[in-house]
C-alpha positions as CSV (number, residue, x, y, z in Angstrom):
1,M,18.8,54.3,99.2
2,L,18.3,51.0,97.4
3,Y,17.7,50.8,93.7
4,G,15.4,48.3,92.2
5,N,16.0,46.1,89.2
6,A,13.5,45.3,86.5
7,E,11.7,42.9,88.8
8,G,11.4,45.5,91.5
9,K,13.8,43.8,93.9
10,A,16.6,45.7,95.6
11,D,20.0,45.6,93.8
12,W,22.7,45.6,96.4
13,G,25.5,45.5,93.8
14,I,25.0,49.1,92.7
15,Y,24.7,50.3,96.2
16,M,28.0,48.7,97.3
17,K,29.9,50.0,94.3
18,R,28.9,53.6,94.9
19,N,30.0,53.7,98.5
20,N,33.1,51.6,98.3
21,R,35.9,54.2,98.9
22,G,38.8,51.9,99.8
23,M,42.4,52.1,98.4
24,S,43.6,49.8,95.7
25,L,46.9,47.8,96.1
26,V,48.6,50.0,93.6
27,E,47.8,53.1,95.6
28,V,49.1,51.5,98.8
29,I,52.3,50.6,97.1
30,I,52.8,54.1,95.8
31,V,52.2,55.6,99.2
32,V,54.7,53.2,100.8
33,A,57.3,54.0,98.2
34,I,56.9,57.7,98.7
35,L,57.2,57.4,102.5
36,S,60.4,55.2,102.0
37,I,62.0,57.8,99.8
38,V,61.2,60.6,102.3
39,A,62.5,58.6,105.3
40,G,65.7,57.8,103.4
41,G,66.3,61.4,102.5
42,I,65.8,62.5,106.1
43,T,68.2,59.8,107.4
44,L,70.8,60.8,104.8
45,G,70.5,64.4,105.7
46,I,70.9,63.8,109.4
47,G,74.0,61.7,108.6
48,F,75.5,64.7,106.7
49,I,74.7,67.1,109.4
50,T,76.3,65.1,112.2
51,G,79.4,64.3,110.2
52,K,80.1,67.8,108.9
53,P,81.9,69.1,112.1
54,A,84.4,66.2,111.9
55,D,85.0,66.9,108.2
56,E,85.6,70.6,108.8
57,C,87.9,69.9,111.7
58,A,90.0,67.5,109.7
59,N,90.3,69.9,106.8
60,K,91.3,72.8,109.0
61,L,93.9,70.7,110.9
62,K,95.4,69.5,107.6
63,A,95.7,73.1,106.4
64,A,97.3,74.2,109.7
65,L,99.8,71.4,109.5
66,Q,100.7,72.2,105.9
67,N,101.0,75.9,106.8
68,N,103.2,75.1,109.8
69,R,105.5,72.9,107.7
70,M,105.9,75.6,105.1
71,T,106.6,78.2,107.8
72,T,109.2,75.9,109.4
73,M,111.0,75.3,106.1
74,G,111.2,79.1,105.6
75,K,113.1,81.4,107.9
76,L,110.9,80.9,111.0
77,S,110.8,78.2,113.6
78,A,107.3,76.9,114.3
79,K,105.4,74.3,116.2
80,L,101.8,73.3,116.4
81,E,99.8,72.2,119.4
82,I,96.4,70.5,119.0
83,R,94.5,71.0,122.2
84,V,91.1,69.5,123.3
85,E,89.0,71.7,125.5
86,A,85.5,71.3,126.9
87,D,84.1,73.7,124.4
88,G,86.0,72.5,121.3
89,I,89.2,71.7,119.5
90,Y,92.0,74.3,119.3
91,I,95.3,74.6,117.5
92,K,98.0,76.8,119.0
93,E,100.7,77.8,116.5
94,T,103.9,79.2,117.9
95,I,106.1,81.0,115.3
96,G,109.4,82.7,116.0
97,T,112.5,83.8,114.2
98,A,115.4,81.5,114.6
99,G,117.6,82.8,117.3
100,E,115.1,85.3,118.8
101,A,113.5,84.9,122.2
102,S,110.1,86.4,121.2
103,A,107.6,84.3,119.5
104,K,104.2,84.9,118.0
105,V,101.4,82.7,119.3
106,N,98.1,82.1,117.3
107,T,95.3,80.1,118.8
108,T,92.5,79.1,116.5
109,R,89.4,77.0,117.2
110,I,89.1,74.3,114.5
111,G,86.3,72.1,115.9
112,D,83.2,72.0,118.1
113,A,82.7,70.2,121.4
114,G,81.9,66.5,120.9
115,I,84.6,65.8,118.3
116,E,86.9,63.1,119.4
117,I,90.6,63.0,118.4
118,K,93.1,60.2,118.8
119,Y,96.5,59.7,117.2
120,A,98.8,56.8,116.4
121,V,102.4,56.6,117.4
122,S,105.0,54.7,115.4
123,G,105.7,51.3,117.1
124,G,102.6,51.7,119.3
125,G,98.9,51.9,119.3
126,Y,96.4,54.8,119.3
127,V,96.3,57.4,122.1
128,D,93.1,59.3,122.9
129,L,93.2,63.0,123.4
130,P,90.9,63.6,126.3
131,V,89.7,67.1,127.4
132,G,92.5,69.1,128.7
133,S,95.3,67.3,126.8
134,S,97.3,68.2,123.8
135,L,99.5,66.9,121.0
136,E,102.5,68.9,119.9
137,I,103.7,68.5,116.3
138,S,106.8,70.2,114.7
139,F,108.8,69.8,111.6
140,N,112.5,69.5,110.7
141,R,113.6,72.7,109.3
142,S,116.0,71.3,106.6
143,S,113.9,68.4,105.3
144,G,110.3,69.2,106.2
145,A,109.9,65.8,107.9
146,F,108.1,65.5,111.2
147,N,110.1,65.8,114.3
148,P,109.8,63.0,117.0
149,L,107.0,63.6,119.5
150,P,108.2,64.9,122.9
151,G,107.6,61.5,124.5
152,G,109.4,59.7,121.6
153,G,108.2,58.1,118.4
154,Y,106.5,59.7,115.5
155,C,102.8,60.6,115.0
156,T,101.6,58.5,112.0
157,E,97.9,59.2,112.0
158,I,95.4,61.6,113.6
159,V,91.8,60.3,113.7
160,I,89.0,62.8,114.0
161,S,85.5,61.5,114.6
162,K,82.0,62.6,115.5
163,G,79.0,60.2,115.3
164,S,79.5,57.8,112.5
165,T,81.9,60.1,110.6
166,V,85.6,59.3,110.9
167,K,88.3,61.2,109.1
168,T,91.9,60.2,109.2
169,L,95.0,62.3,108.6
170,K,97.8,60.0,107.5
171,L,101.2,61.5,108.4
172,Y,104.3,60.3,106.6
173,Y,106.9,61.3,109.1
174,L,109.9,60.8,106.9
175,T,108.7,63.1,104.2
176,G,106.3,65.4,106.0
177,K,103.4,64.5,103.7
178,I,99.9,64.8,105.0
179,E,97.0,62.9,103.4
180,L,93.3,63.2,104.4
181,Q,91.4,59.9,104.1
């Protein structure tokens, strides 16, 4: 419907203003800003979700190593085996009384499938732990220091990763200290 002005002619200006329902530049900027914040939050959330298994695995492994060290420095002999299986990461702790043939074996799952583990050997590079392989770690009973690996050398780092999350256990083989980075 057209409205007339005082002279009786159609006034298109009023008609255009009433039906103009477009968005202003400020409204467009606000919508883009809100969408950017939502997209950033989703991306950050996904990053935390995919990195959590590696973080939990590293924390459990550190606790198991510290517990094994304390057990060894007590009256019992102990060793820890980190094993990678198709369905996850396991630790096998063998504890026995010094001089006895019987030993207690505890196997605990510390990580999900898809977590990758590699370790560094003193004087060498990194060694991957593929499915079906293991790493055996033990401590010196009198000092609490790490014992040499069965193949020689000392384990200096254990790197646990999944997706973009990488956790490193730094092992100080002379003192037995374990640091999570």
